[in-house]
N, C-alpha and C positions, 0 to 999 in steps of 0.2 A: 617409188625411188630407190629404196634399201635393196629391193629385190633386184632390180635391174643392176645396180651396183655390184651386188654379189654374184649374180651372173657373169658380169663382164670380166671381173676379177678370176672367176674359177675358169672362164672361156679362155683369157689370155694365159693363164698358167697351162692351161691344157694345151694351147697351141706349141709354148715353148717346151714343154714335155715330149710332144709328139714330132716335133719336128727337131728334137734334141739340139736346138740352137742355144741352151745354155743347161747346166748341170741341173739334173731333175730334183735333188736335194735344195740347191738354192733356190729354186723356182718355189717349191713347195713352202718353204721356209718363209720367202718374201711374201707369198701368197695369203698364207696362213696369218702373219703378221699384220699384212693391210688390212685383213677381214677384222682383227681384234682393235687394231687403231681405230678403224673408222665405225666401231661399235655394232658391226654386224652381226658378231656374236659376242655376248657379255663374258668379258674378261675372266670373271670368276669360274664360268662354266668349261673353257677351254681344259683346265685340269681336273676338274671334280665333278663335272656333272656326269650321272650314270647313263643318261640318255644321249648327249652330245657331248661333241668336244673329242679328247684322244679316246679312244676304248684301249684302255690299259689291259683288259683282259686278253686281247688280241696281241699287244706289244709284250706281255710277259711270258704269253703262251710261245711266242717267237724266240725270244731270249732263251728262256729253259730249254728249248729244244736245239738253239745254235750251240749252246754248251754242251749237253749230251750228244750232238753229232761230233763235235770237236774232240770230244773224251774218246768216244768209239773209234774216230779215226786213227789215233794213236796207235791203237791196236793191230791195224794192217786188215783190218776186216773188209774195208773197203776194195782193197786190191785184191784180195780173197776172191770176193763177189764178182769183181768186173774179169777176173781171168775166167773163172769158172763159166760166167756169161758169154765170155768170147769162145770158148771152146763148147759149149754145148750148141751156140749158133753157127759153128764152123766159121765165124767170122764173115757170113754173108749180112749184108747191111740191113735188107728188109727183114729176114729172120730176128736179126737183134733186135731191132726195133720193135717189132711185135712182141718180142719175150719181155724187154722194159716195159712197154706199155702195159701188157698183161698184168706184171707184178705191181705197178701202179695203180690200175685199176682195180684190183682185186684188193690191194691193201687200203686204198683212201675211203671205203665206206666203213673201216673198223678204225684206222686212224682218222684224223681230219686230212684233208688233202695237202695243208701244208706241211705237216710232219711227214707225210708220204713223199713229198717233193724233196725234203731236207735230207732225207734217208737215200732216197733213189739217184739223186741228182750227183753226188761226189763219186758213186759207183760207176755212173755213165761217163762222167769227163774222165775217170781213170782209164776203162776200158776203150774209149774212144783215142785217148791220147796213145794207148798200147796199140791199138790198129792204125794209127797215124790217119784219122778221119777227123773230121769236123762233128763237135759235140752239139752244134746248135740244131740241127734238125732233130736230134734224139731228145733234147731237153723241150723243144717246143711240143714235141709229140706228146712226150710224158705229162707235160702240164696240162693239154688238151683233153688227155686220157684220165688225168687225176680229176679235173671238174666235171667231167661226165660220171665216172665211177662214184666219186663222193655223193653225187646227187641220190644215190640209191637209198641212203639211210639217214636217221635223224641226226646222228654224229659226225656223218662222212663231211659235211661241209656247214662251215657257221652260220651261212643264212639259214638252213634248215633248222638249225637249234633255236633260232630266233622265231621261225614259223611256227615249229612245234610248240612252243612256251605260248606263244600268243593265241594260237588256234586250240590247243588241248589236244594235239595229235602225238602218239605215242611212236615208239621205236617199231611196233609192229606195224600201225598204220603206213608208216613210210616203207617198209619193207613190202607191203601187199600193194601201194598204190605207186611207187616210185621204182621200185627193183626192176619189174617187168619190162616197162619201156627202156630203162637204162641198160640193160643186158642187150637188147635188140639194136638200141641204137648205137652203143659201143661196138658190137660186131659189124657193123655197118662202117661204123668210122675206122675200124682196123684195116679193110679191103680198100676203103679210101685212100689211106696213108700211103699207098702201092703207088696211086696217082699223084698225090698232094707233094709228095716228097720225093719224085721220081729223079730230079736234076741233082739232087743233094746226095745220092747213095754212091759210096765210092767202095772199091774192093784192091787192097794191097795184098796179093798173095805171098809176098815175103816176109810182110809184116805178120800177117795171120799164121803162117809157119812158125815164126818166132814165138808168138803166143801159144799156139798148140803144144811147144815141146816144153812150156812152164810147168811146173808144178805149184798149184794154186795152195797148198798146204803151208808152202815156205814162206808166204807173204804174210802170215800171222806172225807179228813181232814180237806178242807178249801174251801168251795163251791163257796164263792165270789173270792176268788184268782184262782179257776179253772175257773169260767167265764171269767175273764179280761185275762187270760193266752191263752183261746181257741179263743176267740174273734183276739187276736193277731196272733195265730196259722194260723186262717182261713186267715187272711191276708197274712202270708208267704206263705201259699199253691197258693193262688190267685196269688200271687208275681213269683213262680215258673212257673206257667201256662202261665203268659203272659209276661217272662221275655223278649222274643224275642220284642214283640209290646213295652216294656216300655225301651228296650235298656239298661237292667240292667243285670249284670251277676248273677247267681243264689247265688254266695258266697256273693255278696253286699246284696241281699234280705235277706240271712239268718243271716248275722251278724246285718243289721237293724233289723230284728224281735227278735234278741236276745237282743239288746240294749233297744228297746221298752218293750219287756217283762220283764227285770231286773226293768225297771222304773215303770211300772204298777203294778207289784206284789209286789213290794219292798224287794223281795229277797236280801238276803245279797250276794254282788257279790262274795266274797270268797267261799261260800257254792256252787254257781253255778258253779263256775271256778273248784272247788274241783271234779266235775262230768266229767271234760273233760279228753279222754283218751290220755294223752300226749305221752305215748311209742309208740300208734297207730300212732299219726300225725308225730312223728319222723322218724318211721319206712318208712311211704311215701315218706318223704322229701329224706331220703337215698335212697331208690328204684328210685325215679326218676332221681335222679344224675347218679346212675348206669346205668340205661337205656339211659340216656342221653350220656353216654360215648359209649356205643354201636352205637349210632346214629352218634356222631361225628368221630368217625374212621372208618364208612363206613359198619359196621357189617350188619345192617339191609337193607341197599340199597344194598349190594351185595345179600343178599336173595331176593330182589324184581327184581334185574336183572337177577337172576337165573329163577324167575318164568316168566320173560317178555320172554326169551330166548326160555325156554323149551316149551311155549305154542304156540308162534308165532302167526298166524291168526286163531289158533281155539279156539273160546272164550268159547265153552262148557268145554275145558280143562281148560283154564283161569278163569272159574268161579268155576270149581271144586277144581283148585288148591287153590284158594283164600279161599274158604269155609272151606278146611279141613286145609290148612297151617295156615288159621287165626285163627282157634280152637286149633292146635298143638301148635303155637307160643303164642297166647294169654294165654296158660295156664301157661307160664313160665315168660312172662315179663307181668306186669299188661297192662290190655288191653288199658287204656288211653292214656299211652307213645306209645304203640304199634301201635295204630290206627292213631295217629296223626303224626307218622313217616311213615306209610305204604300209607297213603291217598294219597300222590302225585304220588305213583307209580301205584295206581288203577286209578288215574285220566288220566295218560298216556295212561293205557290199554282200559279205556273206549272211549278216544277221539280217538282211532283207530277202534272203532267197526263200522261196517257196517250200522247200524242205531241205534235211541235213545233207543230202546227197549232193544236191546242185550248191549249197554252200561250200562244200569240202572240195567240189571240183574247183573252185574259184582259187582256193588254196593251193590246191595241187598244181594248176595252171601257172600260179604266181611262183612257187618254187621251182618248177622247171623252166620258166623264162629267165629266173633270177640266178639260178645255178648254170645252165649254159651261155646265158649273158656273159657270165665271169669268163669265158674264152674269148670274146669280141675283140679286146685290145690288150695291151701289154700292162695295162693299170686295172683292168677291172676284176681282178681277185689277188686275193693273197698269194696264193701259191705262184702267180705269175711274177709278180714282183719279186718274189723270195727266190725263183728261179733264175730271173735275168740277174739280179745280184750275185748268185752263186756263180754262174757263167762267167761275169766279167772279173770276178774274184780269181778263178782259175784260167783267165787268157781265151775264152770262149765268146766274146762280147756278142750279146744279141740287142740288135736296135730296137726302138720301138715298132718300126714299120715292118720289119724282119719277122716279128712275131704277130704283128695285126693282120698282115696279109694273109697267115695262114687262120689266125683266128676268126676273120669275119667271114671266111668260108665256111668252117665250122660251125660257127654259130648258127648261120643261115641254114644250114640242112639240118642240125639237130633240132632246132628250135621250130623248123616246119614239121619234122618227125614226130616231135612233142606236141604239135598241135593237131596231128592226124589222130595221135593216142587220146588226146582229152577229148575230140571231137566224137570217136567212137566208142569209148568208154562210157562217157557222161551223158553226150548228148545225142548220139547216134546221127550225127551230121544235121542237128536241129537246125 
């Protein structure tokens, strides 16, 4: 009974988010509040549980990076990069999109994809405004590229960190097993965007001519402040890369970096905090609580049990079910709490495998499905929600279905390609 009630609340909330019949922040607050009031999740665990309820590591990582991006924005760096990108691409829409996607995909495996989007999105908005084109297709393409590229490494996508910790997989393991398919799939994705976004490309020669005449160096309003901010930012990136060795959560690195950057740049804290996307943070909190309701009432465990019973000793079927099942479910539930919930199920399946390679193949199938499923809908991954929030703040509103209609196509293609890879590498089409 409680499971049915929790699922009903979640589906009703998802309906209102998808159809945009009500504000998504109000929807998740009501949905999460209803689950708490109805005791579908223990009230004490909403705020204090390490494994369910609000994932404060994600919330504070976003908060710290929003402050950092807000400070860097005041130096004029984003204007500089926007003019540089526009000039390098000659203002050609597809060439510009490929350049921005490539930057995003290369950065995402080393920063996490949320951080990458928070850095690239402001540049994209500025360059599109200067070229008098809509930023929507470029932002959507960057998010899709970020979720693909972030799958390549242990630290590129938050679900990978959870999987690596649970399965005992290292940074090198992810590079060896995840990077090769990601490189090939991203290349195919880049070619596909020419067709996928063909109706969105606009070219205005007069605006291009104006941008080509600009000197990007003049966009930097405070070089000394920029130098200090970049020194701190390099330290933050290093902290992200070494967070495992330092035993510091990325959220701590981001908050510390934000504090140091405020100190050395002497930016008014009120101005920096004013750049924080508070509605986005609140939306995440509510979403985490609703997913926790599904976890506590056994909805996701039930699904995992069905998978285990259905595949039995057929580990190729298990890998296939994990890959496609994770892509489908990950499109509807944020992939961070989804992976955290399903990881114990995958661990049990892998423990019953006849050898280590077969067991690991289940983890790789799970990771690929969860990472690529993050492109499925507008709420499937943290980067999606952040990008949509930034777009709305800058006057380029992206609706749930504007994002999702592209995300579904990309998820279907990338997941199928990932399945071919898993089949060939680990099972030889068993």
